[in-house]
N, C-alpha and C positions, 0 to 999 in steps of 0.2 A: 723892704723885701727881706725875708728870712735868708740867712746864709745858706748857700747850696753846698751840701756835703760832697766831698770829692774823695775818691779812692784811687790809689795808684796800684796797678796790677803789673807785677814784674816776674821774671822767671826766665830760665834759659831756653834757647831754641828747642822746640819740641816738647817742652814740659807740659803743654796742654792749656796755655792761656786762652786760646781761642775757643777750645772746647768748654772751658769754664765760663767764658763770656757768653757763649751761645746759650748755655744752660741758664745763666742768670737772666739773660734777656727774654728767654722763652718761658721762664717760670711765671706762674700767674700770681704775682705778688702785688699787682695793682700799682706798681711804681713805674714812672716813666724815667728811663735812664738815658742820658746822653753818653755815648762812648766816643772817646777821642783816641784814635789809633795813631801811633807814631809812624806806622808804615802800613800801607794796605798791601798785604802779601796776597798769595793765591787763595789763602784761606779766609779772606775777609767775609764779613757777615752779610753776604749779598743775596742770600737765598730768598728774602721776601722784600725786595726793594719796591717801594711804591713810587716815591718821588725822588728824583735826583736832580739837583741843581748843579750843573757842571761848573758854573762859575764859583759857587760857594763850597763845593765839595762836601755838602751836608746831605745826608741821606736819611729819609724818614722811613722807619719800618712800620709795618701795618699794626703793630701792637703799641704804637705811640712812642717807641724808643727812637732815638736819634743817633746817627753815626757820622763822624766826620774825621777826615784825615788831616794831620798837621802838615801844612805846607810852610807856613811861616813859623815863628816860634810859638811855644805853648801859651805864652802870655797873651798874644794876639788872639789865638783861638779861644781861650777862656774868656777874654773880655768881649769878643764877638758873640759868643753863646749867651753870656750874661745879658748883653744888650738886647738880643733877640727875645730873651725870656721877659725882660722888662717891658718891651714893646708888645708882648703878646704874640709875637710871630712864631715862637717855638714854645712848646710846653714840656718841661722835664723837671724831675724832682731832684736828681743827683747826677753826678758825673763820674765816669770811670775812665781813667787814662791807662791805656795799655801801652807799655813801653816796648821798645825793640828788645830782642833777646840779649843784646850786648850792652844795654844801657845801664848806667849807674843812676839809681833812683834819687841820689842826693840832690842834684841840681833841680830835678823835677819838684821834689818836696820843697826846696828853698823858694821856688817861685811863689808859693802860697804865703810865705812870710816876708819876703823882701819887697814885694810890690804892693803898694798901698791899695791900688785900685782892685787888685785880685783879692787882697785880704778883706776888703769891704764886701765882696760878693760871695766868697767861697770859704769853706771851713775844711781844711784837710783832715779827713777822718782817719785813714790808715794806709799803710803800705802792705800789700799782700804779696808774698813770694811763693811761686810754685817751684818745686824741686822734683825732677824726674827720678824716681827710685832706681830705674835701670841705669841711667847714665850720669846721675847726679854726682856720684863720688868722683868719677873721672873729670867731670866739668869743674868741680871744686878744685881738683888738683891742678887743672890746666889753666883756668881762667880766673883772673882776679875779679872780673865783673860779676861772676857767679857768686864769689865769696862776699862781695859788697852787697849784692841783693839779699843775701841771708842776713848780713849784719844790720841792714836797714829795716828788716821786716817787723811788723806788729803781729803778723800771723803767717805761719808757714804751712803750706799744703804740700804733702808728699804724694805725687801722682804715680800711676802705673805700678803700684805696689804688687798688683797681681802678676806682673811680669818678672818679679825679682824674688829671690828666696828670702825667707823671713830674717835670717841672720844678717844678710847684707842690709836689709831695710833697717833693722835695729841698730846696726853699726852706723849707718848714715844718720839716723835719728839722733844717736848719741853725739855724733860729731857736730851736727847742727846745733844741738843744745849747748855745747861748749862754745860755739861761735856766738850764739845768741840765746841766752837763758830767759829773756823776757818775752819771747814770742811763743805762744802755744802752737803745738804742731797737730795737724789733722791729716790722716791718711785718706785719700779720696780716690774713688773709682769713676772713670769716665766723666770727670768734671761734676760729679753729683755732690754738690755741697749745699747744705741748707743755707738759705739766704741770711739767716741770723749769724752765720760764721763769716759772712762776707761784708756786711754793711753795719754801720753804727757801732764800730768797735772802739771809737774814741781813743785811738792810739796816740794822738797828738794833744789830747786834752791835758791841761795841767790839773790832774786830779790826784787824789791821795792813794789811788790804787797803783801799787808798784808790783806788777806781776813778775816774780822771778820763780822759776820752777823750784819747788822745795827740794826735790831730789838733786837738783844741780848744786844747791847750797851744801848738801850733804856729801856730794860725790868727790870732794876734794881729798878725802883721806886726811885732809888737814884739819878736820873739825876737832880732833883731840890734840894732834901734834902742836897746834898753835893756839891752844885754848887760852894761853895767857895774854894773847894779843887782844886789842880792842876790836880788831876787824878780822873777818874770816879770810884765810887764804884759800881761794877756791881753785880746784883742779890744778894744783901746781905740780911740782915734780914728784909729789907723793901719790899722784893719781893712780888708783889701783885698777883702772880699767885696762885690760890687756890690749884692746885695739886702739887705745887713745894715742899711743906713741907713734903709730904709723903716720899720723897726720899732724904736722905742726903748722896749722893754718896761720896765715898772717892776720886774718880777722879773728880777734879773740875778745873775750869779755872778762871783766873782773868786778868784784863787788867790794865796796868799802862800807864798814858798819862801825858805829861807835855809840856808846850810851851817853857820851858827854855832848853838851851843846856846842854849836859852832859860834865863834866870834864873827858877827856878820861882816864887818869891814875886812877882816883878814881873809875870810872865805871869798868875798867878792874880788879882792885883789888877786888872790891865787887863781881862781877860776878864769878871771879876765886874762891873766898872763898865759895860762896853760892853753886857752883857746887861741890866743895869738900864735903860739908856737905850733901846736898840734892840731888846730882846727880842721885842716883838710883831711887829717887821718882819723878824726873823731866822727864816727858814723851816727850813733844814737847814744844819748846818755840821759839818765833820768834819776831823780832822787826824791825822797821824802825826808825832810831835815828838821832837826830840833835846833832852834836858834835862840841864843841868849837874848832876852829882852822881849820876847813875844810868847804868849801861851798858845799860839796857833802853829800848826804844822806849816812848814814852808815847802812848796812843791817846786821843783825846778826840772827843766829838761832842755835838750838842745839837739840840733842837727848841724854837723860841721861847726862853722864859726857862730851860728845863730843860737843864742841861749835866752831862755825866758824863765822868770820865776813868778810865783804868786803866793799869796797867803791862802792856806787851805783851812780846813776845819780846826776847831780847838782840840787839843789833846783831851781825851775823855778822862773823867776822874778815875784815878787808879791805873790809867794806861801808862805803860812804861815808855818814857820818852827816849828817843834815840834817833839816829840817822842811818839811812840805808841808801846807797847810791850804786847804780850799775853803769859801767862804761863799756861801750862796744866800739872797737876801732881797729885800725890797721897797725899792728906792731907798736901799740902804745907802750911807753915805758912805765909799767905798772908801779915800780918802786917810787918813781918820781911822783906819781899821782898819790899813792897811798901815804908816803911820808909827808908830802906837801899838805894833804888834807888833815893828817894827824896834827900838823903844826898850826892849823887854823882853828883847832878846838879851843874853847874858852878855858 
């Protein structure tokens, strides 16, 4: 059986997750989607229930989509769904997990990597985070969970932009970019999101595409001040954005770059030790690396303590070899990382 793609939908209370879900479920894309809700609130998708099996808490909608609420842990629910699909009792193409507004998506994402049975059935596609333009800034100030959700995101949707003034939305967008430069941002109205922005984003694939917003790399004011370094200091104290200083969020990102190749053994030791110490605070990290001893790119990425790497495509003739890594985490000691990585270069 082909792996079932899974999407984690997260976002703070009132950001519009249910609206987005209803939209996705009702759009005629010909896909059958199983939705796992972490909580059935008043807003659950019960408008077109056909079959409800009280024992199973699985609801079949008349467009062929399936909804179920998690009573046990996520693992059990996922393995039940996969088994029903195998037996032909349920038909669905993909899974969307809607987390509670206060959830940290990290453990949800880790379920897909730590559990062999789940990893054999499912492929985690991406984490989508909704941020409410009207209340988002306040939520980011007040709640670390909201900041974690931004740090984990592969794609950020800013909702309710029509209720906020443009300057505030721009300031929020800029702030989100500093926290997570690898997630593209989309401003959405009433949950109207093209399905292509929601599914098959391959956020967890080990692929050679490392999306970091190019403006983010320029925004440091550090691009000339530190030109003699091998790596860019991004949005550091020289940041020239007036509204940046108002928020010193604990979820931050930084980028390491070098034109020199890494010594594989040294890098493995260093990353292994850094993950031991800082793993719980490391939300997402990803890189495309140039390694001594191979003419192929090495792709690596991780969530918390779980890290994976793979050989990517060959460096193209004439392509400039180099390494680029982005780390997103809670108060990570940037200097420890950057100096440590510098010492792993061959």
